[in-house]
Structures are given as structure tokens and as C-alpha cells.
N, C-alpha and C positions, 0 to 999 in steps of 0.2 A: 290589624289594619296598618299599624306603623311600619310593619315589615313590607306590606304591599306598596306603600308610598315610597319606601326606600328602593324597592325593585323598579318601580315606574321611573323614579328619579334617575337611577343608574341607566336604565334603558334609554331615557331621553338624552342623558349626557353622552352615552355611547352613540346614539343616532346623530347628535350634533357633531361629535368628533368625526364620525364617519363622513358626514357631509363636508366638513372642513377639509378632510384629507382628499376627498374627491375633487373639491375645488382647487386645492393645491396641485393635484396631479394634472388637472386640466390646464392650469396656468403654466406648469412646467412644459407640458406638451405644446401649448401655444407658443411659448418662448422658444422652444427648440425648433419648432416649425418656422418661425420668423427668422431665426438664426440661419437655418439651412437655406431658406429662400435668399437671404442676404449673401451667403457664401456662393450660391449658384450665380447670382448677378455679378459678383466680383470675378468669378471664373470666366463668365461670358465676356466681361469687359477686358480681362487680361488676354483672352484668346483673340479678341478683336485687335488689341494693341500688338500682339505678336504677329498676327496676319498682316497688319499695316506695316510693321517693321520689315517683314519679309518682302512685302511688295516694294517697299522703298529701297531695299537692298538690291532688288532685281531690276529696277527701273533706272533709266539715266537721270542723273541729278541736274540741277540748274548749272552746276559747275561744269559738268560734262559738255553741256550745250555751248559753253563759252570756250571750250578747249582747255580748261584748267585741270591739272592733276592735283587732287586733294589727297594728301597723305594721312591727315588726321582731322576730324571735325567733331565738335561738341556743340550741342544745342540745349538751351535751358528755357523753360517757359514758366518758371515760378516767379510770379509778380510781373515780370516783363520778359519779352523775348530777347534772348542773347545767343549769338552764334559766334563761334571761334573756329577758324579753319586754318590749317597749315598746308601750304601748297608745295609742289615740287618745282623743278626748274622750268622756266618758261620756254626754253629752247629758242627757236628762231622767231617766235612770235613777239618777243620784246615785252613792253609794258601793256597792262590790261587796264581799261577804263574802270575805275572804282564804281562809277555810277551804273555801268552795265552789270557789274557783279551785284550791286545792291538791287537793281530791278529784277534780275534773275532770281535772287533769293526771295524777294517779295512775291513774285509770281509763283514760285514753288510753294510758299506758305499758303497762298490763296488756293492752290490746287490740292493742298493736303486734305485728306478726308476728316 
């Protein structure tokens, strides 16, 4: 009889261990599924950003509407909006109203997707 109890005990331990392994496998699969879902969302966001950037490159900018030639521009949105632009020669147009430039940039930001 002692031997039978030992066999039952071993089988119970084996069954418990098997259940734990099944649970761990399910947890791993669930975690992997969540990770893949997150990666797909990141890819979708990046594709949207790329498409927006391509649209921005192909459309006239606020500076173009003012007749400004922009040689280099950088924008940053971390914390607060910051824009730095370097322009070319003004030519015959002379000075440009800073307020008009500011309003054109504000309008461009509002029109941004």
C-alpha cells in the first residue's frame, strides 16, 4: 500500500507540474501576443508619420506663401514648440514683417494633421 501512495503522490506532483507548465506557456503566448500587437501599433504610427512627412515635403510651406526661401529648418515639439529657420537672400523684396512670418507659422501648425 505504501508503494501505491507513493505512485499516486508522484502522479499528482507530475499533474501539478504539468498544469504549471501549461500556465507558463499560456502566459508566454499572451505576453508575446501583446508585444506583437504593440509593435504593429508602433509600425502603424511610424508609417503615418512617414506619410505626413512626405506630404509636408510635397506641399508648399507657410514660408513659400510669404515668398521666403528657406535653406534649413528645424522644429522641435518636446515640452514646447520651437522652430529655427535659416533663409536665403531676400532679393528685391527687402525686409519681411516678423508678425506675418509668425502668423504664417501659427496657421501652418493649425493645419498640421
